[in-house]
Phi, psi and omega in degrees: 000325181298323181296317181291321178296322178294319178299316179299314180301319180292322177296316180297334179275357175120353180274067188294339178299338180289348180298335176302326178295322178295314180300313180299321183286323191247344188304312182294318180297317180292323177300312181297318178299312180297320179299318179293325179283314186275333181059038179206120185298313182297315178297322180294318179298314179296320181298318181300317179298315179296319181295315179298322177295316178298317180298317179299316181292329185258002188298333178292335180273355178289131175234137186289040172289326175239164179292154179299321180300314179298318179299316181293319178297326178294318176300315181296316181299312180298321179296312181295322178299317177297319178297319180294323177296315179297320179297317181297318178296317179298318180293320178296319178297314178298321181296321179301325181260015176057032175272156180291139176280154184306147180291161178297135181286163179300320181295321178297321178297315180296316180300317180299322180286329185278329182249153181295161180301316178298321179293314179300318178297317181297318178297322181289341180275350181283148173286169178301317180296317180294317179297320178298315179300315179296317179298312181298319184282312188275309186274319181272351177054042178277148175285164177297327178296315179296319179297319177301318178297318182294317184270353181071035180232163178288158179298321179297318179296319179294317180299315180295316180298319179299319177298320179293322179295317178300316180294320178298316178300313182299312180298315180297318180295321178295315179297313181294322180296317179293319181294322178292322181292325180291342182288340181247144181240136178260118182259093175050054175088346179287164178299143179300143178249142178286142178269000000 
């Protein structure tokens, strides 16, 4: 961490060519984070470029009160949140005019195939904030303290919210699992038939 903080200090002092090191260090991690939030490869690629530009433009305002990584993830989160808001508005507008909504992305198809139907349903029921919390904790392996820095909330608030999200996922999976099980009937040892 000290090396990255020293690099940031040098960039802030005018050695802007060192920003390439930041891009090399964080670009892939930020891409994966954006992909998990946005669930669209093209949007995630574009978002990473925009985020890196924003970080470059705002790097002089960075102060090591929080870690640079947390600061960068906060920039990424806010950018993705704005993209998701714009997407929702665009979808609502399209729905009003009865136009087709965008097709399922390749990543969404893969996720559906990789996770069970109850898990996929539970994930789709989460709000953007809840999904972000889950992504940061499970996939990005951030501590509750780091997540608090990224979201601008206390560690206790994040810990409690994470517990509620886990419970919501569990409840949704149980409900979806039971409903999926009720759709099939077993007739005396024969293979279940769909109703």
